[in-house]
N, C-alpha and C positions, 0 to 999 in steps of 0.2 A: 905445141899441144897435138894430142892424137885425135883430132876431130875428123871422123871419116864419113860424116854425113853427107848426102847429095841433096841437091835441091836449089831452090831459089832464094827468095828473100826471107823466108822463115824456116828453113832447113827441110822443107818439102815433106815433112812427116804429118800423118793425121793425129788425131787426138789419142788414139789408142797404141801408139808406137808403130803402126804399120803405114805403108804408103797407101795413098788414096787410088782406088781402082775404079771410079765412078765415071770414068770416060773423060773427055776434055774439061779442063778447068775453066771455070766461068771467069771472064776477064771484066775488068770494070774500068771505064774511062777516067782519066785524071789528067791535070796539068803539073808539068815538072815545076816544082818550087824554086829551082835555079834558072832554067832557060827558058821556061814558059812553053816548051812543046807540049802538044797532046800526046798522051802515052796511055798504055792500057797495063793494069796490074792486077794480080791474081787474088786480090782481096778488096773489100769495100772500104774505100778511104774513109775515116771517121771525122777528118777536118782537124783534129787536135795535133796531127803530127804532119810533117812535111812529106810529100811523095815526090820522088825524083824518077825521071827517064833512066832507061839502062845506062847511057853514058855517064849522066851525072851521078848515079848511084855508085859507079865505081870510085868517084872521088870521095865519097862520104862514108862507104862502109869502114868498119874498124880494121886496123892493121893486124894481120896474122903473124905471130912470132913462132 
């Protein structure tokens, strides 16, 4: 697929199609659902989906073809 988006967990784009330029992103503490390590993520975990640290996320993200 020709997906050229840059960014982290959710594509890195704001709600209006542009990149956020409001300064440093607010990070939220979370516990990895796989290894139990404390990590920080750029979104407020809601509790209804698992949160992974950077290393474990690499094992769970969808494969690109």
